N, C-alpha and C positions, 0 to 999 in steps of 0.2 A: 448432388446439386441441392436437393431439399435439405440435407443435413447441414451443408455449408450456409444456406440461407437461414436456417434455424440458429446456427452459431452466431452469425452476424447480428441477428435479431436480439439474441441473448446479450451480446457485447454492447449493443445499443441501449438495451434496458439497464445494464450495469452502469454505463456512462451517465444515463439519465438519473439514476439513483444517486450517483456520486455528486452530480450537480445540485440535486435537491439537498443532499447532506451538508453542503457548504453553508446552507441557510438554516437548516433545522438542527444540525449537530448530531443527527441520528442517521445511521446507515443500516438498513435491514435487507440482507441478501439471503433470505432463507429459501431452502428447497429450489436451488438454481442449478444443481448438478455441478457445482464448481469443484475443480480439482486443485485449484490454487487461488490464493487470495489476490484480488485485483490490486493494482497500484493505488495506494492511499495517499500519495504525496500531496495531491490537490486538497485534501481535507485534513492534513496532519496538524493544522493549527486550530481547528474548530470542532473536530469530532469528539463527542462525549459518550455516545452509545454505538456499539458495533455488534450486530447479531449475524453470525454466519452459520446458524443452525441448519441441520438437515441438508448437508452437502456431501461431497466426497473428498474432503480435505484429509490428507495424511500428515501434513506438517504445516507450520506457520513460518513465514519469512522473518528473518531477524529485523528487517525494515519495519515490521509492524510496531516495534517498540519506539519508533520515531514519533508515533502518534501520542505524544505525552500529555495530551488533553483528555485522554480516554478515561472514563469513570466506570463504564459498564461494558464488559466483554463476555459475550455469550457464544459458545462453540458447540452446543449440544448436538448429538446425533451426527457425528462425523467419524473419521477413522484415524484421528490424530494420536500419534505415538509419543511425541515429545513436544513440550512447550519451548519457546525460544530461550536459550541460555541467558540472554540479556533481558528477560521479561521484567527484571527489577527496575528498568528504566521507565516503566509506566507508572510514574510516581503518584499520579492522581487516582489510580484505579481503586474502586470501592467494592465492586462486585465481579467475581470471576465464576463463570459456570461452564463446565465442560462435561456434562452428563453424557453417558453412552459413547465413550471413545475407547482408545486402546492405550491410555497412559499407563506406564509402568513405574514412573518416578516423577518427581518435580525438580526443576532446576533450583540450585541453592539460592540464586538471586531473588527468589520469591520472598525471601526474608526482608528484602529492602522495600517491599510494598506496604509502607507504614500506614496507608489510608484504607487498606482492605478491611471490609466489614463482613463480607460473605464469600466463602469458598465452597462451591458445590461440585464435587467430583464423583458422584455416585455412578455405579455401573462402568467402572474402568478395570484395569488390571494391576492395581497397586498391591504389592505384597508387604511393603514396609511402611510403617507410620511415618509421614513426612515431617520430621522434626524441624525442618526449616520454617514452618509456619508458627512455631511456638513463640516467636519473639514479636509477633504482630499485635500491637497494643490495642487496636480498635476492632479486632476480629470478634464478631458476635456469633456467627454460625460457621461451623466446619462440618460439612456433610461428606463423609467418606463411605457411605453405605454401598452395598453391592460391589465390594472389591474382594481381595484375597489377603487382607492384612492379618498377620498372625499374632502380633503382640503390641502392647502399648508400653513404650520405653520410659526410663526415668526422666528424660527431657520434657515429658509432658507436664511436669510441675510448673513450668512457666507459661503454659498455654493460657491465653486470655479469653478464649471463646466462652460464651454463655451456654451454647448448645453444641454438643459433639455427638454426631450420629455415626455409629459404626455398625448398624444393623446389617445382617447378612454378610459377614466377613468370616474369617477363620481364627478369630482371636481366642487364644487359650491362656495367655499370660497378660496380666495387667499390673503394671508397677504400682506399688503403694503410693508413689509420688503423685498419683492422680488426685488424691485427696487434698493436695496443696494448690490445685488450680484456683486462682484467686476469684474468678467470676463464674465458674462452671455451675449451672443450675440444672441442666438436663443432659444426661448421658444415656444414649440409646445403644443397647447391646443385644437386641433380639437376634436369634438364629446365628449364634456363634458356636465355638467349641469349648465354652466355659463350664466348669464344674462350680458349684456353689462354694466349695472350699478353696477354689482358685481366686475368689474375689478378695481384695484387700479388706482386712477387718475394719479399717478406718472408713472405707467407702460404705460398708454396710451400716456402720454406726451413724454416719452423717445422713444416710438416706432414710432413716426411720422417722 
């Protein structure tokens, strides 16, 4: 009985937050023990910021991508294994943060998010560098620290990021193409599996 009452109270709180979000454009539902994302159809035309951090989410509904006004999406500290395949429909998205989840890969459609400035995916289970982000022209920060990425492929040449954080991965191979990244100023590679002779010569020359 008490548990049911608590659940009803929680639903009422979520509903109240949704009503407020229609006016403010921001919906913050952190630390609510949510196992699924609530229906966002009521705010789909006005929501700019959505924070679902510190819940128990394992997946996101495809319907989330109908909220095409969204600019900031924060999903930290959940159990999410996959992002929606159609995430590319969030055409206005500028910031994506999903720290401390269980992501193993990114959907290819993320390459359609042309307004993305920041992607923070530290502390996940990525093993392969997500080349789908290399075409994002406005990307300033790509944080892939604390994953299990083993190498940086040739496709990195087109990466537009100013900062690339790969600290605490398993990187042992870096393509020489990384020296062609047009805007890259900061490359973080602490605590990886690199030998000094495994670093591209051009990279060492340009970092001096």
